[in-house]
Each structure stands twice: as C-alpha cells, then as structure tokens.
PASEBA-1860 file (N, C-alpha, C; in nm, 3 decimals):
! residues 110
1> MVYIKILF> 0.842/0.688/-1.245/0.721/0.765/-1.265/0.609/0.705/-1.179 ~ 0.530/0.791/-1.120/0.418/0.751/-1.035/0.296/0.726/-1.123 ~ 0.226/0.620/-1.096/0.103/0.589/-1.169/-0.014/0.657/-1.098 ~ -0.095/0.731/-1.175/-0.210/0.800/-1.118/-0.335/0.758/-1.195 ~ -0.430/0.706/-1.123/-0.559/0.671/-1.182/-0.663/0.764/-1.121 ~ -0.749/0.820/-1.206/-0.855/0.906/-1.156/-0.989/0.841/-1.185 ~ -1.059/0.808/-1.079/-1.194/0.754/-1.092/-1.289/0.873/-1.099 ~ -1.352/0.891/-1.212/-1.442/1.003/-1.236/-1.585/0.956/-1.221
9> FYIDDCDW> -1.645/0.989/-1.107/-1.784/0.954/-1.080/-1.875/1.064/-1.131 ~ -1.971/1.025/-1.213/-2.063/1.121/-1.274/-2.204/1.062/-1.276 ~ -2.301/1.146/-1.305/-2.436/1.100/-1.337/-2.480/1.176/-1.462 ~ -2.571/1.117/-1.537/-2.609/1.172/-1.667/-2.674/1.309/-1.660 ~ -2.753/1.335/-1.558/-2.828/1.461/-1.555/-2.755/1.572/-1.476 ~ -2.624/1.570/-1.480/-2.541/1.666/-1.407/-2.462/1.750/-1.507 ~ -2.493/1.880/-1.513/-2.424/1.969/-1.607/-2.275/1.978/-1.580 ~ -2.236/1.986/-1.453/-2.093/1.994/-1.420/-2.021/1.864/-1.456
17> CHWVSDEV> -2.090/1.753/-1.445/-2.030/1.625/-1.486/-1.999/1.627/-1.635 ~ -2.089/1.683/-1.713/-2.065/1.693/-1.858/-1.948/1.786/-1.886 ~ -1.935/1.895/-1.812/-1.822/1.985/-1.830/-1.691/1.913/-1.800 ~ -1.686/1.841/-1.688/-1.564/1.767/-1.653/-1.531/1.666/-1.763 ~ -1.631/1.595/-1.809/-1.610/1.495/-1.913/-1.564/1.558/-2.044 ~ -1.632/1.663/-2.086/-1.605/1.725/-2.216/-1.480/1.812/-2.217 ~ -1.448/1.875/-2.108/-1.335/1.968/-2.104/-1.211/1.909/-2.035 ~ -1.229/1.862/-1.915/-1.115/1.818/-1.835/-1.062/1.683/-1.882
25> VIYMNESR> -1.148/1.584/-1.890/-1.103/1.449/-1.925/-1.044/1.446/-2.066 ~ -1.112/1.507/-2.162/-1.062/1.505/-2.299/-0.927/1.577/-2.308 ~ -0.916/1.694/-2.247/-0.789/1.766/-2.250/-0.677/1.683/-2.188 ~ -0.701/1.628/-2.071/-0.595/1.555/-2.002/-0.557/1.428/-2.076 ~ -0.654/1.363/-2.139/-0.624/1.242/-2.217/-0.539/1.274/-2.341 ~ -0.553/1.394/-2.395/-0.481/1.432/-2.516/-0.349/1.503/-2.487 ~ -0.327/1.548/-2.365/-0.209/1.625/-2.330/-0.094/1.534/-2.287 ~ 0.024/1.562/-2.339/0.144/1.487/-2.297/0.179/1.514/-2.152
33> DFADVEFI> 0.137/1.629/-2.101/0.166/1.663/-1.961/0.098/1.569/-1.863 ~ -0.002/1.497/-1.910/-0.077/1.407/-1.822/-0.074/1.264/-1.875 ~ 0.035/1.228/-1.940/0.048/1.093/-1.996/0.047/0.985/-1.887 ~ 0.081/1.022/-1.766/0.086/0.927/-1.654/-0.047/0.919/-1.578 ~ -0.150/0.982/-1.633/-0.280/0.986/-1.567/-0.382/0.909/-1.649 ~ -0.450/0.816/-1.585/-0.555/0.739/-1.651/-0.690/0.776/-1.589 ~ -0.785/0.815/-1.673/-0.921/0.844/-1.627/-1.009/0.723/-1.648 ~ -1.089/0.693/-1.548/-1.190/0.588/-1.560/-1.324/0.650/-1.524
41> KIDGHGIE> -1.414/0.656/-1.622/-1.545/0.717/-1.602/-1.640/0.612/-1.541 ~ -1.708/0.653/-1.434/-1.797/0.562/-1.362/-1.930/0.630/-1.341 ~ -2.035/0.574/-1.398/-2.171/0.625/-1.379/-2.212/0.591/-1.237 ~ -2.223/0.693/-1.154/-2.252/0.673/-1.012/-2.385/0.607/-0.982 ~ -2.475/0.607/-1.079/-2.604/0.540/-1.063/-2.615/0.417/-1.151 ~ -2.507/0.380/-1.217/-2.508/0.269/-1.311/-2.530/0.135/-1.244 ~ -2.604/0.049/-1.312/-2.635/-0.083/-1.256/-2.572/-0.197/-1.335 ~ -2.501/-0.165/-1.443/-2.432/-0.266/-1.522/-2.289/-0.281/-1.470
49> PIYRGLRT> -2.240/-0.405/-1.462/-2.099/-0.423/-1.423/-2.010/-0.355/-1.526 ~ -1.927/-0.262/-1.480/-1.845/-0.187/-1.573/-1.697/-0.187/-1.535 ~ -1.667/-0.179/-1.411/-1.528/-0.163/-1.370/-1.466/-0.300/-1.351 ~ -1.376/-0.333/-1.443/-1.312/-0.465/-1.442/-1.417/-0.577/-1.449 ~ -1.535/-0.542/-1.496/-1.641/-0.641/-1.511/-1.692/-0.699/-1.380 ~ -1.657/-0.638/-1.269/-1.691/-0.694/-1.139/-1.795/-0.612/-1.063 ~ -1.785/-0.481/-1.072/-1.871/-0.396/-0.991/-1.947/-0.297/-1.079 ~ -2.062/-0.258/-1.030/-2.138/-0.155/-1.099/-2.092/-0.018/-1.049
57> GYEMSSEM> -2.129/0.085/-1.125/-2.098/0.220/-1.081/-2.166/0.252/-0.950 ~ -2.288/0.205/-0.933/-2.362/0.228/-0.808/-2.289/0.164/-0.691 ~ -2.240/0.041/-0.710/-2.167/-0.029/-0.603/-2.037/0.045/-0.569 ~ -1.967/0.089/-0.672/-1.842/0.161/-0.647/-1.868/0.292/-0.575 ~ -1.975/0.362/-0.614/-2.009/0.487/-0.545/-2.031/0.461/-0.397 ~ -2.104/0.355/-0.366/-2.131/0.321/-0.226/-2.003/0.282/-0.154 ~ -1.924/0.195/-0.216/-1.799/0.148/-0.153/-1.703/0.263/-0.124 ~ -1.698/0.360/-0.214/-1.602/0.469/-0.201/-1.664/0.593/-0.138
65> DVHFFPTL> -1.785/0.579/-0.087/-1.853/0.688/-0.016/-1.867/0.813/-0.103 ~ -1.910/0.793/-0.228/-1.933/0.903/-0.322/-2.083/0.929/-0.326 ~ -2.123/1.050/-0.286/-2.265/1.085/-0.282/-2.297/1.213/-0.357 ~ -2.194/1.279/-0.409/-2.212/1.406/-0.479/-2.135/1.397/-0.610 ~ -2.192/1.453/-0.715/-2.133/1.440/-0.848/-2.115/1.577/-0.912 ~ -2.004/1.596/-0.984/-1.896/1.502/-1.011/-1.801/1.489/-0.892 ~ -1.744/1.372/-0.882/-1.638/1.348/-0.784/-1.523/1.280/-0.856 ~ -1.403/1.331/-0.833/-1.282/1.267/-0.882/-1.209/1.207/-0.763
73> VLVDEEEV> -1.174/1.080/-0.774/-1.097/1.013/-0.669/-0.964/0.972/-0.732 ~ -0.856/1.030/-0.685/-0.723/1.001/-0.737/-0.665/0.887/-0.655 ~ -0.630/0.778/-0.723/-0.583/0.657/-0.655/-0.453/0.608/-0.719 ~ -0.384/0.519/-0.646/-0.264/0.457/-0.700/-0.301/0.324/-0.765 ~ -0.200/0.247/-0.802/-0.223/0.118/-0.870/-0.307/0.022/-0.787 ~ -0.296/0.031/-0.656/-0.370/-0.058/-0.566/-0.505/0.001/-0.525 ~ -0.539/0.113/-0.585/-0.662/0.187/-0.556/-0.667/0.245/-0.415 ~ -0.549/0.277/-0.363/-0.540/0.350/-0.238/-0.559/0.498/-0.273
81> EYHRIIGV> -0.649/0.563/-0.201/-0.684/0.700/-0.234/-0.574/0.798/-0.194 ~ -0.538/0.883/-0.290/-0.446/0.994/-0.264/-0.526/1.118/-0.224 ~ -0.617/1.157/-0.313/-0.695/1.279/-0.295/-0.834/1.259/-0.355 ~ -0.920/1.355/-0.324/-1.058/1.353/-0.374/-1.099/1.497/-0.402 ~ -1.167/1.516/-0.515/-1.223/1.646/-0.550/-1.373/1.627/-0.569 ~ -1.450/1.698/-0.488/-1.596/1.683/-0.489/-1.658/1.811/-0.544 ~ -1.735/1.796/-0.651/-1.807/1.909/-0.708/-1.715/2.006/-0.780 ~ -1.777/2.111/-0.833/-1.704/2.216/-0.906/-1.749/2.350/-0.850
89> ANKDEYWY> -1.659/2.421/-0.783/-1.692/2.555/-0.733/-1.688/2.655/-0.848 ~ -1.579/2.653/-0.923/-1.569/2.729/-1.047/-1.460/2.663/-1.131 ~ -1.460/2.692/-1.259/-1.371/2.622/-1.352/-1.223/2.645/-1.322 ~ -1.185/2.769/-1.297/-1.043/2.798/-1.271/-0.994/2.728/-1.145 ~ -1.073/2.734/-1.039/-1.035/2.670/-0.914/-1.028/2.518/-0.931 ~ -1.119/2.463/-1.009/-1.121/2.319/-1.034/-0.991/2.275/-1.100 ~ -0.953/2.345/-1.208/-0.829/2.312/-1.276/-0.710/2.324/-1.182 ~ -0.705/2.432/-1.105/-0.594/2.453/-1.012/-0.586/2.339/-0.910
97> NLESKIKD> -0.700/2.304/-0.850/-0.702/2.196/-0.751/-0.657/2.064/-0.810 ~ -0.708/2.031/-0.928/-0.672/1.904/-0.990/-0.523/1.900/-1.025 ~ -0.473/2.002/-1.089/-0.332/2.004/-1.125/-0.242/2.004/-1.001 ~ -0.282/2.074/-0.895/-0.205/2.075/-0.770/-0.199/1.937/-0.707 ~ -0.311/1.868/-0.707/-0.315/1.734/-0.647/-0.230/1.635/-0.728 ~ -0.235/1.646/-0.860/-0.152/1.559/-0.943/-0.004/1.590/-0.919 ~ 0.030/1.716/-0.909/0.169/1.755/-0.882/0.215/1.701/-0.747 ~ 0.129/1.710/-0.644/0.162/1.656/-0.512/0.191/1.507/-0.518
105> IRNQGN> 0.109/1.435/-0.593/0.128/1.289/-0.605/0.260/1.259/-0.675 ~ 0.286/1.330/-0.782/0.412/1.310/-0.855/0.532/1.338/-0.765 ~ 0.524/1.443/-0.683/0.635/1.478/-0.593/0.655/1.372/-0.485 ~ 0.548/1.305/-0.444/0.561/1.198/-0.344/0.641/1.081/-0.399 ~ 0.630/1.060/-0.531/0.699/0.948/-0.595/0.845/0.974/-0.623 ~ 0.890/1.097/-0.604/1.032/1.130/-0.630/1.116/1.122/-0.506
END
C-alpha cells in the first residue's frame, strides 16, 4: 500500500478553507476508502511551531511555495510532492480532482 500524506494549507478567514476542512477532511478521515490518507492541517499564516514541532505554518508555506488558500499538497513519506490542488473552482470538480490524484498515486505504487 502506498502512503499518502496531504498537507492542507489554510487560513482562518477563508470560506473555502472552512469548506475543505469541514467537508473534505472530515469525510476522508472517517471513510475506509481513504484509510491510507493522512491529512495534516497547516495554518498558512501561523507563527507557532506546529509541524513536527520544528516549523511554523508560515515557514512551511514559504518553503513549499504556497501563496493561495486552500492548497492541498499530496506528498509521500519523504515529503516528495506528488500533486498539488490550489483553490476550489467548484465542489464537484474539487472532489473529482482530489480523488483522481489519490487514485493516480495508488496506481503508481502497484
């Protein structure tokens, strides 16, 4: 099985970020279909060390060239980027893109 980590970059005053958090992340965390997917929420403007206690959300946003929110960065165990989804065009397209990218990653591991 392929390990998939999704770094979810958000900011507090972003309505689409709240939708991704409330709808997408919760659903995927509760669904058996996505048991191999780990979400890590990162406040893109955060100044407290949060990720592994080493980096702030602001630092990670800069390091990973994230300037628009929400952004999902799909990475492997070594944090090598597979795919990136920036913003939300519409809900149906967002779900389709995310599920397609996860399927692509899973197929690469087979």
